[in-house]
PLY file of the C-alpha trace (Angstrom):
ply
format ascii 1.0
element vertex 71
property float x
property float y
property float z
element edge 70
property int vertex1
property int vertex2
end_header
-34.27 28.72 -9.31
-34.09 26.60 -6.44
-32.98 22.84 -7.37
-36.05 20.50 -5.93
-35.89 16.91 -6.11
-39.58 15.43 -5.22
-37.05 12.24 -3.00
-35.67 14.86 -0.76
-38.76 16.92 -0.56
-39.95 15.30 2.71
-38.40 16.74 5.77
-36.32 19.43 3.76
-36.55 22.81 5.43
-37.10 26.11 3.98
-37.20 29.93 4.09
-39.94 32.08 3.12
-39.09 35.58 1.21
-42.11 37.08 1.80
-43.55 36.78 5.83
-47.07 36.54 6.44
-48.12 36.23 9.74
-45.07 35.69 11.23
-44.41 32.68 9.71
-41.06 32.50 7.82
-39.42 29.41 8.50
-40.70 26.05 7.01
-40.78 22.28 7.08
-42.18 19.65 4.33
-44.22 17.43 7.13
-46.33 15.24 4.78
-45.78 14.03 1.06
-48.00 12.06 -1.17
-47.30 10.13 -4.20
-49.39 8.23 -6.92
-48.68 4.36 -8.20
-45.70 5.97 -10.83
-43.93 7.86 -7.74
-44.61 11.13 -8.71
-45.94 13.59 -5.86
-49.55 14.29 -5.78
-49.74 16.50 -2.53
-47.30 18.40 -0.31
-47.90 19.16 2.78
-45.84 22.16 4.56
-45.84 23.54 8.23
-44.60 26.70 9.91
-41.98 26.68 12.59
-43.09 29.44 14.54
-47.30 28.13 15.83
-47.40 24.52 13.62
-49.70 25.88 11.03
-49.69 23.63 8.00
-50.68 24.28 4.42
-51.41 22.23 1.34
-48.73 23.53 -1.46
-48.00 22.86 -5.46
-44.24 21.59 -4.54
-43.10 22.64 -7.25
-43.78 26.26 -6.50
-40.40 25.44 -4.14
-38.84 25.94 -6.98
-39.20 29.45 -7.38
-36.40 31.67 -5.31
-38.10 34.22 -5.48
-40.94 33.46 -3.01
-38.84 30.20 -1.54
-34.66 29.92 -0.15
-33.64 26.24 0.35
-33.08 25.87 4.84
-33.58 27.90 7.66
-32.03 31.45 6.70
0 1
1 2
2 3
3 4
4 5
5 6
6 7
7 8
8 9
9 10
10 11
11 12
12 13
13 14
14 15
15 16
16 17
17 18
18 19
19 20
20 21
21 22
22 23
23 24
24 25
25 26
26 27
27 28
28 29
29 30
30 31
31 32
32 33
33 34
34 35
35 36
36 37
37 38
38 39
39 40
40 41
41 42
42 43
43 44
44 45
45 46
46 47
47 48
48 49
49 50
50 51
51 52
52 53
53 54
54 55
55 56
56 57
57 58
58 59
59 60
60 61
61 62
62 63
63 64
64 65
65 66
66 67
67 68
68 69
69 70
């Protein structure tokens, strides 16, 4: 399990374990917080083609899907 802190998510880098559409390396580009500073939206961008995806930030904790950093 990856350790993920919502406060450190913005601009963090990630590697997807299962590559789709040649998209392997990603960076968190946008976060939205509610009044209680909880993450309500997380946008991740593929480095190779700048495609953006709205994801559940908690999915990044799954080490079977994601690695921290670009590897």
